[in-house]
C-alpha positions in Angstrom: 122.5 116.2 96.9 119.9 113.9 95.3 118.0 115.0 92.2 114.8 113.6 91.1 112.5 114.0 88.2 109.9 111.9 85.9 110.1 111.4 82.2 106.5 110.8 81.1 105.7 108.2 78.5 102.1 107.5 77.2 99.1 108.3 79.5 100.3 107.9 83.1 103.3 105.8 82.7 106.6 107.4 83.6 110.4 106.7 84.4 111.3 107.8 88.0 114.8 109.1 87.8 117.4 109.9 90.6 120.8 111.0 90.5 122.9 111.9 93.4 126.1 114.2 94.0 128.6 115.2 96.2 128.0 118.3 98.0 129.3 120.4 95.2 126.4 119.3 93.4 128.7 118.2 90.4 130.2 115.1 91.2 128.1 112.2 90.8 128.3 109.3 93.4 129.1 106.1 91.5 129.7 104.0 94.6 127.1 102.5 96.8 127.1 100.2 99.6 124.5 97.0 99.2 122.1 97.4 101.9 119.6 94.6 102.3 120.7 93.2 98.7 119.8 96.6 96.9 121.6 99.7 96.2 118.5 101.8 96.4 115.2 101.2 98.2 112.6 103.4 96.5 109.4 103.6 98.7 106.5 105.2 96.8 103.1 106.1 98.3 99.9 107.7 97.4 98.9 110.7 99.0 95.9 109.1 100.6 98.3 106.4 101.9 96.3 103.7 100.6 98.9 103.0 97.9 102.6 101.5 98.9 105.2 100.2 96.6 108.9 99.5 97.8 110.9 99.2 94.4 114.5 98.7 93.6 115.6 100.9 90.5 118.1 100.0 87.9 121.5 101.7 88.5 123.9 103.0 85.7 127.5 102.5 87.1 128.7 104.8 84.4 126.6 107.8 85.2 125.3 107.3 88.6 121.5 106.9 87.3 118.9 105.3 89.2 115.8 104.6 87.0 112.7 102.9 87.7 109.2 102.6 85.6 106.0 103.6 87.3 102.4 104.0 86.6 100.4 106.7 88.7 96.7 107.3 89.1 95.1 110.4 88.1 94.3 113.1 90.7 96.8 112.2 92.8 100.4 113.3 94.1 103.0 110.6 95.5 105.8 111.1 97.9 108.7 109.2 96.7 111.7 108.2 99.3 114.9 107.4 98.1 116.9 105.0 100.5 120.6 104.7 99.8 123.8 104.1 101.3 126.5 106.1 99.3 130.2 104.4 100.2 132.0 106.4 103.1 129.0 108.6 103.6 126.5 106.4 105.2 122.6 105.8 104.8 120.9 108.9 103.0 117.2 109.0 102.6 115.7 111.9 100.3 112.0 112.6 99.9 110.4 114.0 96.6 106.8 114.9 95.5 105.6 113.5 92.4 102.6 115.8 91.4 99.3 115.1 90.3 98.0 115.0 86.7 94.8 117.2 86.9 93.0 118.6 90.3 94.1 116.5 93.3 91.2 114.7 95.1 91.4 115.6 98.7 92.3 112.7 100.8 90.4 111.4 103.6 93.0 110.6 105.9 92.5 108.3 109.3 93.5 109.7 112.6 92.7 106.9 114.8 94.6 103.7 115.4 93.5 100.8 113.6 92.7 97.1 114.4 95.6 95.0 115.6 94.9 92.4 113.0 95.2 92.6 109.2 95.0 89.9 106.4 96.8 89.0 103.1 95.6 85.8 102.0 96.6 83.1 103.1 98.2 84.9 106.1 96.7 86.7 109.3 99.3 89.2 110.8 98.9 90.7 114.4 100.3 93.6 115.9 100.8 93.6 119.9 99.6 97.2 119.7 98.6 100.0 117.4 98.7 102.8 120.0 102.3 103.9 120.9 103.7 106.1 123.5 104.9 109.3 121.5 108.4 110.2 122.2 109.5 106.7 123.6 111.0 103.9 121.9 109.1 100.8 122.1 109.3 97.0 121.3 106.3 96.1 118.9 105.5 92.1 118.2 104.3 90.8 114.9 102.8 87.5 114.6 101.9 85.8 111.1 99.4 83.0 111.3 98.0 80.7 108.5 94.8 78.9 109.2 94.9 80.0 112.5 98.3 78.5 113.5 102.0 80.1 113.3 103.0 79.9 109.4 105.2 77.7 109.0 106.5 78.7 105.6 108.0 82.0 106.0 111.3 82.9 104.2 113.5 85.9 104.5 112.6 89.3 102.4 115.5 90.8 101.1 118.0 89.4 103.7 115.5 90.0 106.8 112.7 88.3 108.5 110.2 91.5 107.6 110.8 95.1 106.7 108.4 97.7 108.2 107.8 101.2 106.9 106.4 104.0 109.1 105.2 107.2 107.3 103.9 110.0 109.5 100.7 111.2 107.7 101.1 114.8 108.5 104.8 115.4 108.7 105.6 113.0 105.9 108.6 111.5 108.5 109.9 108.1 107.3 111.2 105.1 109.7 112.4 101.8 108.1 113.0 98.9 110.3 113.4 95.3 110.2 111.7 92.8 112.6 113.9 90.1 114.2 112.9 86.6 114.9 111.4 86.3 118.6 110.9 83.2 120.6 107.5 83.3 122.2 106.8 81.9 125.5 103.4 81.2 124.5 100.8 81.6 121.5 100.0 85.0 122.8 101.0 87.8 120.4 102.5 89.8 123.4 104.7 87.3 124.8 108.3 86.3 123.9 111.4 88.0 123.6 113.4 88.9 120.5 116.8 87.0 119.3 118.2 89.6 117.2 118.4 87.4 114.2 116.8 89.2 111.5 118.3 86.7 108.8 116.2 84.3 110.4 112.2 84.2 109.4 109.6 82.9 111.5 106.3 83.3 112.5 106.9 85.4 115.7 108.7 88.8 115.2 110.0 91.7 117.3 111.0 95.3 116.2 112.4 97.9 118.0 110.5 101.1 117.1 112.4 104.4 117.7 110.9 107.3 119.6 108.1 108.5 117.1 106.5 112.4 117.5 103.2 112.2 118.2 101.0 111.9 115.2 99.3 109.3 113.1 101.6 106.9 111.2 100.9 104.6 108.4 102.8 101.3 108.8 103.3 98.8 106.0 104.8 95.3 106.9 106.4 93.2 104.0 107.3 89.7 104.6 107.9 86.7 101.9 107.0 83.1 101.8 109.5 80.1 101.6 109.0 80.6 97.6 110.0 84.4 97.6 106.6 85.4 97.0 106.4 88.8 99.0 103.1 89.7 100.8 102.1 93.3 102.4 99.8 94.2 105.2 99.0 98.1 106.6 98.2 99.3 109.8 97.3 102.9 111.1 99.7 103.6 114.1 98.4 106.2 116.7 101.6 107.8 118.8 100.1 110.1 121.8 
């Protein structure tokens, strides 16, 4: 059982609060396994899927309370995904909705696949494809370039070469995977094979995307440079 509430401060600033319990709803869970260097991965996305935040709340070991400061924008609701691994239970993901202050602006959702390339200075990130077959697992290659050449200054981000979050824009289904280093046969984004070494960073990566039901997905890929500075790029994936 997972309980979520927001404690409002001044304006649109608030504290997101989560507390998880055994199935009796009364016994708080105090023991969590570390997953990718953190006890909780808190993903917050705006209802038009243009804003994505990956947070790691503070944990109170005495009460089992997670809390995280957050500032929202007016006229938007937010979807909050709490991803944890309670010890002895296994990974759990709960989704909550943070309601809007004021009338909700009707989001303009994109239903077609995006371009295969996106930029976050100084890097250019290319996917092997943005159209995927529905209901079938698929390998998706990721290539990171800097100045037109394979980026040579990448480091691990939260213990992995990269993190990738898919969210279905209709059902709000959530998938979190970790691209692994791959060794390319050539400079083409579609070439190469994965080494399975997610603990190694590099410009050529591959992720195993599980079978996605038909629909439109927003994808965010997070990675880091060698100095620990994180970068995020987004794509729209169409599964059909």
